C-alpha positions in Angstrom: 0.0 0.0 0.0 1.6 3.4 -1.0 1.8 6.3 1.4 -1.3 8.5 0.8 -1.7 12.2 0.8 -5.2 13.5 1.9 -6.4 17.1 1.6 -9.8 17.9 3.1 -10.9 21.4 2.5 -14.1 22.9 4.0 -15.2 26.5 3.4 -18.2 28.2 4.8 -19.1 31.6 3.2 -21.6 34.0 4.8 -23.4 37.0 3.3 -22.7 39.0 6.4 -20.1 38.9 9.2 -20.7 36.4 12.0 -18.9 35.3 15.1 -18.2 31.7 16.0 -18.9 29.2 18.8 -16.5 26.4 19.4 -16.3 23.8 16.5 -15.7 20.1 17.1 -13.6 18.6 14.3 -12.8 14.9 13.6 -10.2 15.2 10.8 -7.2 13.2 12.0 -7.0 9.4 12.3 -5.5 7.9 15.4 -2.2 6.2 15.0 -2.5 2.4 15.3 -1.3 -0.9 13.8 -3.6 -0.1 10.8 -2.8 3.5 10.2 0.3 5.6 10.7 0.1 9.4 10.5 3.5 10.5 9.1 2.6 14.2 8.9 -0.4 16.4 9.6 -1.2 20.1 9.0 -4.3 22.0 9.9 -4.8 25.5 8.4 -7.5 27.6 9.9 -8.9 31.0 8.9 -9.8 33.1 10.8 -7.3 31.9 13.4 -8.4 31.0 16.9 -8.0 28.8 20.0 -7.1 25.2 19.2 -7.1 22.3 21.6 -6.7 18.5 20.9 -8.0 15.7 23.0 -9.2 12.1 22.7 -13.0 11.4 23.2 -14.5 8.4 25.0 -14.1 6.2 21.9 -10.4 7.2 21.3 -11.2 9.5 18.4 -8.7 12.4 18.0 -10.8 15.5 18.4 -9.8 19.1 17.6 -11.8 21.9 19.4 -11.4 25.1 17.4 -12.9 28.5 18.4 -12.4 31.1 15.7 -11.6 34.6 16.9 -13.4 37.7 15.9 -16.0 38.2 13.1 -15.7 37.1 9.5 -17.7 36.3 6.4 -15.7 33.1 5.7 -14.5 30.1 7.7 -11.8 27.9 6.1 -10.7 24.6 7.5 -8.0 22.7 5.5 -6.6 19.4 6.8 -3.6 17.9 5.1 -2.4 14.4 6.0 0.3 12.0 5.0 -0.5 8.5 6.1 0.4 4.8 5.7 -2.4 2.3 5.7 -2.0 -1.3 6.8 -5.4 -3.1 6.5 -6.1 -6.6 7.8 -6.8 -9.2 5.1 -10.0 -11.2 4.8 -8.9 -13.4 1.9 -8.5 -16.5 4.1 -9.4 -15.8 7.7 -8.9 -18.6 10.1 -11.9 -18.1 12.4 -12.3 -21.2 14.6 -14.5 -19.9 17.4 -17.8 -21.8 17.2 -19.6 -18.8 18.5 -19.1 -16.9 15.2 -22.2 -18.3 13.6 -25.5 -16.5 13.6 -26.7 -15.6 16.2 -23.5 -14.1 17.3 -22.3 -14.8 20.9 -19.7 -12.6 22.6 -17.6 -13.4 25.6 -18.7 -11.9 28.9 -15.7 -9.6 29.0 -16.4 -8.3 25.6 -20.2 -7.9 26.2 -19.6 -5.3 29.0 -17.8 -3.0 26.5 -19.9 -3.8 23.4 -23.3 -3.4 24.9 -23.9 0.2 23.7 -23.1 -0.9 20.1 -25.5 -3.8 20.3 -28.5 -1.7 21.4 -30.4 -0.1 18.4 -30.5 3.7 18.4 -33.6 4.0 16.1 -37.2 2.9 16.1 -39.0 0.9 13.5 -42.6 1.4 14.3 -44.0 0.0 11.1 -41.6 -3.0 11.0 -40.2 -2.0 7.6 -36.6 -2.5 8.6 -37.4 -5.8 10.4 -39.2 -7.2 7.4 -36.2 -6.4 5.2 -33.8 -7.8 7.7 -35.7 -11.1 8.0 -35.5 -11.5 4.2 -31.7 -11.4 4.6 -31.4 -14.2 7.1 -31.7 -17.4 5.2 -29.7 -19.9 7.2 -29.3 -19.6 11.0 -26.1 -21.7 10.8 -24.4 -19.5 8.3 -21.0 -18.3 9.5 -21.2 -14.7 10.7 -18.4 -13.5 8.4 -20.1 -15.0 5.4 -23.5 -13.5 6.4 -21.9 -10.0 6.8 -20.2 -10.2 3.5 -23.4 -11.2 1.9 -25.4 -8.4 3.5 -22.7 -5.9 2.5 -23.0 -7.0 -1.1 -26.8 -7.1 -1.0 -27.0 -3.4 0.0 -24.6 -2.5 -2.7 -26.5 -4.4 -5.4 -30.1 -3.6 -4.5 -30.1 0.0 -3.3 -29.5 2.9 -5.7 -26.7 5.3 -4.8 -27.8 9.0 -4.8 -25.1 11.5 -3.5 -26.4 14.0 -1.0 -23.9 16.6 0.2 -25.7 17.9 3.3 -28.3 16.5 5.7 -28.3 13.9 8.4 -28.3 10.1 7.7 -31.8 8.8 6.9 -33.6 6.5 9.4 -32.8 2.9 8.2 -36.5 2.2 7.7 -36.8 5.3 5.4 -33.8 4.0 3.4 -35.5 0.7 2.9 -38.7 2.4 1.8 -36.9 4.6 -0.7 -34.6 1.9 -2.0 -31.9 4.5 -2.3 -29.5 6.7 -0.3 -25.9 7.9 0.1 -23.0 6.3 1.9 -24.0 7.4 5.4 -27.5 6.0 4.8 -26.2 2.6 3.7 -23.7 2.5 6.6 -26.4 3.4 9.1 -28.8 0.9 7.6 -26.3 -1.9 8.0 -25.3 -0.8 11.6 -28.9 -0.7 12.8 -30.0 -3.9 11.0 -27.1 -5.9 12.5 -27.8 -4.5 16.0 -31.2 -6.1 15.8 -29.5 -9.5 15.3 -27.3 -9.0 18.4 -24.1 -7.8 16.6 -22.0 -5.0 18.0 -21.8 -2.5 15.1 -20.6 1.1 14.9 -20.7 4.0 12.4 -17.4 5.0 10.8 -16.4 8.2 8.9 -13.3 8.8 7.0 -12.0 8.9 3.4 -12.0 6.7 0.4 -9.0 6.1 -1.8 -10.0 5.5 -5.5 -6.9 4.2 -7.3 -6.6 4.1 -11.0 -9.8 4.0 -12.9 -11.9 2.2 -10.2 -15.4 3.5 -10.0 -15.9 3.8 -6.3 -19.0 5.6 -4.9 -18.2 8.4 -2.5 -14.8 9.4 -3.8 -14.0 13.1 -3.6 -15.9 13.6 -0.3 -15.9 12.3 3.2 -17.1 8.7 3.3 -19.0 6.5 5.8 -19.1 2.7 6.4 -19.8 0.1 9.1 -17.6 -1.7 11.6 -18.7 -5.0 13.2 -17.1 -6.7 16.2 -16.4 -10.4 15.6 -14.8 -12.9 17.9 -11.2 -13.7 16.8 -11.3 -10.8 14.3 -12.2 -7.8 16.4 -13.6 -4.7 14.7 -14.0 -5.5 11.0 -14.8 -2.9 8.3 -17.7 -3.3 5.8 -18.5 -0.7 3.2 -22.0 -1.5 1.8 -21.8 1.5 -0.6 -18.9 -0.2 -2.5 -19.1 -3.8 -1.3 -15.7 -3.5 0.3 -14.5 -5.3 3.4 -11.2 -4.6 5.3 -10.0 -2.7 2.2 -6.9 -0.5 2.1 -9.1 2.0 0.2 -11.0 2.8 3.4 -9.2 5.3 5.6 -11.1 5.6 9.0 -11.0 8.8 10.9 -13.7 8.5 13.6 -16.0 5.9 15.0 -19.3 6.5 16.9 -22.5 4.9 18.1 -24.6 7.2 15.8 -23.9 9.3 12.7 -24.2 12.8 14.4 -21.4 11.8 16.8 -19.0 11.2 13.9 -19.6 14.4 11.9 -16.3 15.6 10.6 -17.1 19.2 11.5 -19.8 20.6 13.8 -20.3 24.0 15.4 -22.4 27.1 15.5 -22.3 30.8 14.5 -23.7 33.9 16.2 -25.5 36.6 14.2 -27.5 36.9 11.1 -25.4 35.3 8.3 -27.9 35.9 5.5 -27.2 33.4 2.7 -24.7 30.7 3.5 -22.7 28.6 1.1 -20.8 25.4 2.0 -18.0 23.9 -0.2 -16.3 20.6 0.7 -13.6 18.9 -1.3 -11.5 15.8 -0.5 -8.5 14.7 -2.5 -6.8 11.3 -1.7 -3.8 10.3 -3.8 -0.5 8.5 -3.6 2.1 10.8 -1.9 4.6 10.1 -4.7 2.2 11.7 -7.2 2.5 15.1 -5.6 4.5 17.7 -7.5 8.0 18.4 -6.2 8.8 22.0 -5.3 11.6 23.6 -7.4 
């Protein structure tokens, strides 16, 4: 896997000057055996107070409070990373508890419980009926079932990009038969929780090498992680039918989508018309131009 350069630019433009409350930003991956951050630069305008900390899930959080009034807020994150994904080509999972229904060890259950409990309602049973149609064999190995669900969402739901707005309720996504990456990720997370799986929502970036046609490139991306005995937290991207792929670059994990928003904050004053521009570029570091 080559070293990757990531540039994430977010610009808010306001018709009239505003002042700013603190902004919470999830833009930097945490160093681990899967990702190494070789370099990181954060350029902010207007400047202000910056403080870094880890949240309860270990996400690297930047708290930024812009100073003074302005008609423009610019946040540019530039990263140089190395990615070391696990491989699912021939996993040796021998734990007999990895069939459906999933069974976790008591020590794991104490930690995983919040990620097993669903966060949304399904009053009309729309999500439950769809989920029951996916469970065909109670003895199917868990990994095989998850790969099949991952592929099914990719194959049967229409992808429709949506730059702004919260993730749809999973039942609404099932009704529509369409959505964007955060909708598909949230659908998979909440469906699996109803089967007893520990699942969490992930945001990050998508590397699209060569001429591969991956949905969600050029913007922030979202997918699902599921905890499996012997394998731990394992990545599934139903938008592109990827699993534990080096093309997925995780930045933050959360129980629900709002908690994993890359940038959230507030302004004071009458901004008038507001425009938001977001651009993400992920490329091999050796493809960058060399300064003269």
